[in-house]
N, C-alpha and C positions, 0 to 999 in steps of 0.2 A: 432425828433426822429429817433425811433431802428432803424438801415439797413441804416441809409442815409450814403452816402458815399460825404467824400468832400477833394477834388483834393488841391493837394500842391499851396500856394500861393490865394487860391481862398477867396473873400471877403462876406463875409451874413452879411447888415447892419441890422439895428435896427428894430427890428419888423417883419420880413420875417420869415417866417412859412418855413418850410420843410417838407415832408412825411406826411401832413397829409392825410387822410381816403375821395380817391375819390368821384365827383357823381357818382356813376355807380349803377343804379335801373334797373330791369326787374319787367311786368307787369307781376300778372300770371294768369289774368281772375276776379279779384278780386279783388287785390289790387296792392301796388305800392314794392317789398320787395328788399331791401339793397342788393347790391352785395357785397363781399368781398373784400376790395380791401388790398389785401396781398405782391405788390410789393416793390418798395424801391426809390429813389428817388438817384441819383449821380451825384456830383457835378465836371465839370472836371476844371482841373488846371489854374490858374490866375483867373477862372473864377468872377464875379460881380453878387451879389441878390440884388438890389434896398430895399428903406424900404418897409415894409411895406408889401412886395410881397410874394406867396405864391405858395409853389408847390407839386403839387399833388402827391402823393403814384401811382405808376400803381396797378392793376386789381393782373399781376400774373409776371410780369418781372422789367423793371425799366422807372423809368423818366427820360431821360437823358437833360442835359444841359451838352454842352460841352468846350473844351476847353476855355479860352479866350475873353466866353462869357458876355456881358452884358447887364442883367435885369433892367429896372429902376424901380424908385418906381411904387408899388400900380401894379405889373404886375402879372397877374396869367398865371402858366401853368399848363394846367388840366393831368389831370391824363393820361398815356402811350405816352407822346408826347417825341418827340426828338427833339430839335435842338441841329442845329450843328454847326462846334467851330466857331470864328471870328463874332457870329453873333453880333448886335444891338440890341434892343430893347424894346421900350419909354416907358414910361412912360403911366399906365393908360392903357396898351394892353391887353391881355387876347387870349388866343389859349384856345380854346375848348380840352380836350381828346381827344387820338389821331394823336393828331397833333402833322407837320412834315415839318418842317422850315431846308434848306441845308447850307452846310455851308457861311458862308461872307454874311451873310443878314440880311439887313439894314429894322427894322418893323416898321414904325412912331408912332407920342404918338397917346393916346385914338384908337386903333385900333383889333380889331377885326377878328380875322385868324378862320375860321369852317375848317372841313376838308378833304371837297375838293382843298381848295383855298389854302391849306398848300403845298398836293400832287404838284401844278404848280408849287410852288415857290421853294420848292424841286426838279421837275425834271429840272426846268432853270436854275436853281441856280449850280444843277451837272452839265449840260449842258457848260455854262460858269465856274466854277473853271475846267474846263478839263475832265469832264465825258463823255461820248459818249453819240450818238443822236440815241435815241427811238424810237418804236411806244411811250411810257409814256412820254415823250416829243414833239412827233409831238403832241400827245392829249391836253398835258398841250399850248402849242403853240396857236390851235384853241380856244380851253376853253375861254382860256386871248382875245384873235382877236373877240371875240361871247363877253364875256364882255365887251370889251372896243367901242363895236359897239352899243351894248344897252345901257352905258352909254353916248357916244356920239352924238346919230343918232338926226335927226335932228326934233324938235318939231314941231308937227304937230297938231294944234288947232282940238278939232270935232266938228261939227255941225250936229251931228247925236243923238246929247240926246236930246230928247224935252219932255221939263214937262209941263204937262197938270195944268194948273193955274186957271184952270174950279174947278176945283175937290177939289182944298186946299178952304179951309173955314174958 
């Protein structure tokens, strides 16, 4: 598409689409109206975009894929997203619009990232690659701890659910 910038030695495999209109709508009280996506896509030096992947153009600025980052096959990168350098994103993964992934991150196959998860990854990635420890990083660690607790907390079978079988005829 127009205004897409592809860095030196970048590889774009068959069927990949760069710079298509992002999924942006606003509800005006009666119906959903399309928000024009007039930004662009910037692919860094040595990056690889896998077959059948899609990178949407930004609403006003740039959707960025960092230097030497590799997107697997059928990866969706939403509008306004920023993916750092030296990242690997597995096949069939997706980033919602405005997602942020820091440098040196690996995202597995068939993963979906929403905005808040992306911020946590960005903050922790920044800390691990030599960035400072700030309030954002502390909040990211707390959110990750809460997610892990909710994921791995002991399962308690509920005995409080009662079904009145007499009323079922």
